[in-house]
N, C-alpha and C positions, 0 to 999 in steps of 0.2 A: 880556614878551609871552607869550601862551600858546603851548605847543609841542605838536606832534602828530606821529604817525608812521603810515605806511601799514603794515598787517599784512603786506603782500607783502615788506616790507623785512627781515623776520625769519624765522628758521627755526622749525619745529615746528608743533604743532597751534594752533588759534586760541586756546585757553585758555592755552597756554604763551606765545604771543606777547603776549597781553593782560597776563599776569603780568609778563613781562620789561619791557614798556613802562611799567607802573605803578612797578615797583621802580626803574627808571632815572630816574623823575621826570617823565615826560611827563604832560601835562594831558589829552590826548585821542588818539584813533586814527582813521584812515581804515579802514573795513572793506572789504577787497578781496573781491569777490563769490565767488571760488573758495574763500576761507577759510570763508565762511559756508556754502557748499554742502557742504563736506567736514566741517563740524562736526556732531556728534550733538546739540548744544544747539539748542533752538528759539530763534527771534529774541527772544522775551521773556526767555529764560534768559540769552542773551548780553547783553541790555540790563541785566539785573539784575547780572550778573557785572561788567560795566564800572562800574556804579554802586558796587558794593562795593569795586572797586579805585580808585575816585576818577577814573575816566576818562570823558570825554564821547565820544560818537560823532559826530565832526565831519563825516564824509563817507562816503557809500556809493558804491562805484565798481567797474567802469565800466559805463556804458550805451554801446553802440557802434552805429554805422551807422543812425542815426535819421533824419537830415535829408536834404533835397534828393533824395528818391527818388520813384518813381511812386506814384500815389494808393493803389493796392491794397497796395503794400509798406508805405506809411506807415500804413495801417489796421492791418496786422499789428504794426507797431512800437508803435502806441498801445495795442493789446491787451497787448503785452509790458510796456509801461511801466506800465499800470494794475496789473498783477500785482506788479511790482517796487515800486511806490509803496505798495502794501498791506503788503509785507514790510518796507519801510522804516518805516512807521508802527508796526508791531509792534516793530521794532528800536529805534526812538527816534532815527533819523537824519533830519535835516532838510534836508540838501543832497545832491544827487546829481551825480556827474560824468558829463557827456556828452562823449565824444570826437568830434572831427570825423571824418566818415565815410571809410572806406577801401573801401566796398562798390563793386563794379563797376557796380551799379545807380544809384549816385549821379550826379547831373548837375551841371554847372558853372553853377549858377543861384542867386545870392545871395538874390534876392527869394524864391524858393521855399524856400530854407534858412531864411530869417528867418520866413516864414509858418508853416512846419511846427514850428520851435522855439517859436514863440509858442503854437501849439496845445498843444504838449507842456507848456509852462509853465502854460497854463490848467488842464490836468489835474493837474499837480503842485500847483498852488495849492489845489486842492480837498482835497488831502491834507496841507496845511501844509508843503509841500516847496518848496525853491528848486532851480533848475537852473543848474549852472555849466558853461558851454560852453568846451571847451578845444581848441586847435589842436594836433593831433598833427604832429610834424615830418615825418611820412611820409603825412599826410592826402591823400586823392585829389585834392581841389580846395581844401581849406582847410588850410594847413600853417604859417601864421604867426600870431602873436598879434594883430597889428593887423588881419588879415583876419577873424579870429574876432570881434574887438571890433566891427568894422564891421557884421557880421551881427547881433550882439546889439543894437547901437545902432539898427539898422534895425527890428528886431522891437519894441523899446521896450515891454517887458513887465516889470512889477515883480518877477516871480518868475524872471526870466531875467537872469543875469549871466555873467561870464567867469571862468574859472580860468586862472591864469598858472602855467606850469611852467618852471622855470629850464633844465631840460635841453632841452626843445623849443625854447626861445627861443635859447639860447646855442649849441646844436649846429648850428643853421642859420646862425650868424653874424649874427642879427638885432640891430639896435641897440635895446637896452632903454630908451633915453631916451624913446621914444614912449609908454612905459607911463604917463608923467606926464600924458598927455592923457586918460587914462581916469579917470572919477570913482571915488574910493575905494570908495563904496558899491556900485558895480557890479562890483568885483572880489570875487567871492563866495568865492574860495579861492586860496591860494598854495601850490604844491608846489615843494619844493627838492631838487635833486640836483646833484652835481658829477660830473665824469668826466675821465679822462685824455684828453689830446689825441691822438686816433687818426684815421687816414685810412681809414675803412671805411664800409660801409652804415649809415645812421643808425639803422635799425630794430635791427640786430644790436648796434650800439653801445649803444643804449638798453636793450635786453633783457638784456645780459650785463655791461656795464662801468660802469654808474653807481656812484657812491660818495658818501659823505657830504661836505658842504661842507668845504673845506679839504684834502681828500685828492686832488683832481684838479687840472685846469688852468683851470677856468672862473672868471670873476670873479663868483661868486655874491653876494658882499657888495655889489658895485656894483649888481647887479640889484635886490637887496632895498632899497637906498637909494632907487632910483627908485620902487619900489612904496610904500614908506613915505611918500614925498612926496605921494602921492595921498590920504593919510588912511586907507589900509587899516588895519582894526582886527581882522582875523581872525587865526587862528593861523599860526605858521611851521610848516609840515608837511613831513616828509621822505617822499619816494616814491622808493625806490632799488631797482632791479632789478639784482642782482649774484649771480653764480653762487656765489662764495665765501661771501658773507654768508648766503645761503640754506642753506648746509651747516654753517656755524659755529654754536656754541651761542648761543641767543637772548639770554641775559642779558648777556654781555660786549658783544655787538653793539649792544644797546640802550643800554648805558652809553656806548659809543663814539659812537653817534648823538646822544645828548643832549649829550655833550662838544662835538661839532661845532656844535651850535646855540648853546651857551654862547659859544664862540669867535666865531661869526658875530654874535651879538647884541652882543658886546663891540666887534666891528669896526664895526658900524653905529650904535653909541651907544645901544643899548637896554639894555645891562647894564654895570655897573661891577665889574670883577674886580680882585683884587690884581695889581699890575703884574708882567709877566714879569721874572724874575731870571736873566739869561743866565749860564751857568757860564763861569768864566774859566780853566779848566784841568782836567786830570785828576789828582786827588790819589792815586788808587791803582786797581788792578784786583785783584779778589779771586778766587782760584781755590779751588775745593773739590775735594778728592781723597781717596780712601781710602788712598792710598800716596804720601807726600811725596817719596820718593826719586827716582822718574823725573823729576818736574818740577823738583826741586831740582838735579839734575844738569844739566838744560837751562839753568836760570837761572844757575847758576854758570859754565857754559861761555860764556854770553852776556856775562858780566862783571858780573852782579849779585851782591851780597854779602848774606848773611843777617846783618842788623844788630840785630834786636830780636825779642822774643817777647811776645805778649799776656800780661798778668799773670794772667788768669783763664781764658783759652780757648786751645785748641791751634791757635794762629794765629801763623805766623812772618812777619816783614817782610823782604823782599828788596829791595835798593835799589841803584841806580847813578844818580848825578846826581839829577835830579828824577823819575826813573822808579821807581815803587814797586809791587811786586807782593806781595799777601798770599797765603799758602798756608795754607788751613784744612783740617785733618784731623778736624774735629769731627763731630757727628751729622748735619750737613747734607751730608756727603760724598756725591758721586754714586755710584750703583751701576755706572754705565757708564763710570767713569773720571773723569779730571780734566775739569772744566768751569768756565767763567767764570760766576760766580754774582752778583757785585756790582761796582759801579763807584762810586768816590768822585769826586764832582764838586766842584771848587773853586767856592765860591759867594760872591759879594760880600755876600749877605744870606741866610744859611741859613734863618732863620725866615721871611723873606719868600718864599723859594722853596717852603717847605713850605705856606705859606698859599695860594700860587698853585696848587699841586698839589691841595690839598684842595678848592678852589673849582671845580676842573675834574675832580672825581670820582675823584681819585687819592689816597685817604686815606693818611696817615702810617701805616706798618706798626708793629704792636705788637712790641716787642723785650724780651727778657729781658736785663737787664744788672745788674751789680753797682753798688752805690751810688756807687763811685768812678769808674765808667766814664764816658767823655765822652757827653753827651746828644745823640748824633747822630740826626737825623731821616732816615728813608729812605722812599721810595715804590717801588712795583713798576711796572716797565715792562710793556707788554702780553705780552712773552715770559717774564715772571717775573723778569727781572734786577732786583736791588735797586739803587736809585740813592740814594746817600748825599749829603747836602749838607754839605760840609766847609769848614773854615776853617783850613787848614794854615799854621802859622807866624804866626798873628795873635794876639798876646797878649791883646787885648781880647775875643776869642772863645775858646771851648774848642777846643783842638787835639787831634784824635783820636789823635795820636802819643803823647799822655800816657798812653794805656792800655798802652803797650808799654815793656818794660824792655830796655835794651841788652844784647847778648851779645857776647862776645869774637869778633873777626873780623879777617881780614887786610884791609888797605886796598884800595880799588878799583884795578884794573889798566887802564892805558891801552893802546890806545884804547878808550874806553868808550861806553856808552849814555848819552844825555843826558836823555831824557824819553820818555813815551809819545806817539807821533805820532798814532796813531788806533787805534780798536777796531773790529772787524768782528763783528757779531752776526747769527747766522742766526735768522730769525723762524719761528715756526710758520706753516704755509702759509696759515692763515686770519687772521693778525694783521698782515700786511705794511702794508696801508693804515692800520690802526689805529695801528701803531707810528709811521708817518710823522706822523700828526696828533698823537699823544701828544708826540713829541719837539719838534715845532714849537710846540704850544700850551702844554704844561706847562713845558718847559725854555726856550722862546724861541729854539731853534736854527732856522737856515734850511735848507730842503730843496733839494737840487740836483735836476737832472733824473734821472729813472729810466733805468737802463741795463740792457739785456739782454745777458748774457754766455753764450757757448756753453760748455756743459758736455758731457763725453763722452756723457752719457745724457739730455740735454735742455737746458733753459735755466735759468740762474740770473739772477733779477732783483735788481738792486741799486740802492739810493738812499742817498746820503750826506746826513747832517744835520750842520751845522757852525756854530760860532761865527764871527762876521764876521772875526775876526783869526786864525782857524785854531787857536786854543788848544784847542779841543775839536773832534774829528772822529770821527764814528761812522758806519760804513758798515752799513746795514741790508740784508739780503739774504734771499731766499726762493727755494726751488726750484719746479719746475713741478708737483710733486705732493706729497701728504702724506708719502710715504716720504723725501723729500729733507730733512725736518727732522733726520733722524738721519745722513744721508750726509755732509752738509757740516759742517765744523768751524768753530768760532769762532777768531778769532785776535787777538793783541796785537801791534801794530806799534811797534817801538822805534826812536827817532830817533838817528842817529849822524852825526858829521861826516865819517866815512871808512868807508864800508860795506865796502870791500875789506879794510882792516885789521881791522875788526870780524869779518868773515867768516873771515879767516885765524885770528884768535884763537880764535873759536868752534870751528873745525875742529881746531886744535892742542890744544884742551882736551878733545878727544874727542867733540865734537858732530857730528852728521850733518846736512849741508845737503841740501836737496831737489835732486836732480839734474834738469837740464833737457835736453831733446832737442837733438841737434846741429843739426837742421833749423831750430830757432829762431834759432840764432846765424848760420846761413847767410843767413836772411832779414834779420836785424839788419844784417849787413854790406851788404846791398843797399839798405837804407832809410837808413842813417846812415854818416857817415864818422867813424872813430875814430883816435886816436893809435896809433902803432906799439905792438903788444903789448897794447893795452887790451882788445880784444875777446877775445883768448886768455885774459886774466885772468878776464873775466866767465864764459867758457865753463868754465874750471877750477873756479870757485867756485859756479856756478849762479846768477850774478847776472843779473837782468833789467834792461832799460833802457827808458826812455820819455822823451819830450820834449814840452813844450807851448810856447805862445808866451811863457810866463813863465820857464821854466827846464827843468832836467833832473831825472830821478828814477831812482835806482838802488836795487834792492831784491833781497833773497834770503830764503829760507824755511828754517826748521827742519823736521824731521820732526814728525809729529803725536803728541802725548801725550794719550791719552784722546780728548777732543773739542776739544783746543786745540792750536794751533801758534803759533809766533812768527815775526815778520817783522822783518828789519833794513832800515831805509830811510834813504836820504840824499837830501834835497831841496836842490837848488841853484837860486839865482836866482828863488825865489818860485814854484816849480812848484805847481800847484793840485790836481792829481788824485791818483789812487791806483793808477796803472798798469793801468787797465781793459783796455788793449790787450793786456796780457800775461796777463790772468786766464784765458783759455781754456787757455793752455799750462800755467799753474800747476795748474789743476784736473785736467788730464790727467795731469800728473806725480804729483799726489797720488793719483789713482785707481790709477796704475801701482804706486806705492809701497805702497798698501794691499793690492793683490793679492799683492805679494811677501811682505809680512809676515803676511798672513792676517787683518789688522785690518779 
């Protein structure tokens, strides 16, 4: 099915928006009037530019406050419309969006609205233009799609149809099943947007918080199924008002937008993509660093052992149980210290995972490797983290560990780390929604509800994406402002059966655990009952505690090295979360530690 995007959904000049839409694979665009007015190009030049880029102009929008107004006001509206229709003819746009009126002059008179829209359609028809009438969720008298359709049906004009907008329909809680009563040929246009589920004024919700399908909480796919059942044959078009998207680079935003429509088309049966290959575990986490010594000291104190070195690259493998951390001191080393650069994901079908990624506009990254190196495929997540599709320990597939040669080492020391429990990745401030969609669609992970965590200097927004069995857990987070990208560190959480013993071992090996304030433990004593001496042990070691209906969670943190720190976690009884209740205390403790060290 053809895809389109409103220019208001992207940042930059109109020329930049059109270029981004074309490169992302869109078939057409909606020209937002403000973008045209601000462009130095004449309508004919914009038309030619779109043609050169392979884009159709599917809609010109919006025309506002047209219908159900006094006669003298309607006369002025028709004069305005005649001028706009002339511009549209020069532009090559054949459909105009007319929004239901919010004017204080508008009256609650469906018959008058139908009559005036019919006159508007008469004029439009003279220019070869169709009028698509849309109910704004905050319209003065017409605010629902079925009401708008009733007026269109009453007018009964061949050049007048309706425009359906998923945000306006779903934000009001309207039942989209009634869409099936509208003849498909009278649905002149379909605009799609998702949104997080918020309790706020619908106008502000619409203007600032829309997002692409699959990034919010609306059942956009369900609505599209109802529309398709009518026989609608027009484009699937995105109209997204979002403060972050309008400030982010247009190119990546357009790619993210197209990805959302690919996933949507897959969901409603319009496109067949390679099936998702859900990762079955974390093979490794790769750190890049200009200096291996500080991170090696932390890893050693945590109980990991340097077991192997890459045969052709400056990369060491540290391991404890099934937890594997690669330390890379090659040319990719970060200037700002140690950072998490790559994740190895255990994949039941690495080749299939790569095909899925490429079909969703995440191409396999080019890599320089020696002829004997394992042919690992990797793609880039929105934050730049490389994701490798691995087959550890499966003889029928290439094992990445074959690239490493064993080195002499002492055996693991109990109590030890068993595996990587989860990874926490700080997203660039403009990639949070994109990251959620990427991990859900490309990797097949499930997204949990978004959580806002109090930080000493603002809010940290977090959303976990997980495999159903918990074998892969990735917590995505973003701060409230661009500067937060560098303030908050990433971390690797290591699972252990006994966090107290692991913390003691770490401290005895010279490691510094993050100290927690005494007030936290006073509050913990009020909230929970503990065995004698248990709380004092947690206080001594800086261990945090949480409990849900499934079980208990105990965890503690190392100091930060570069932009990475480690967490020791103990899950008992099927605990599902990440200790979000404790995150504000941890963030405050990290800020305090950073001030003391000057980092």
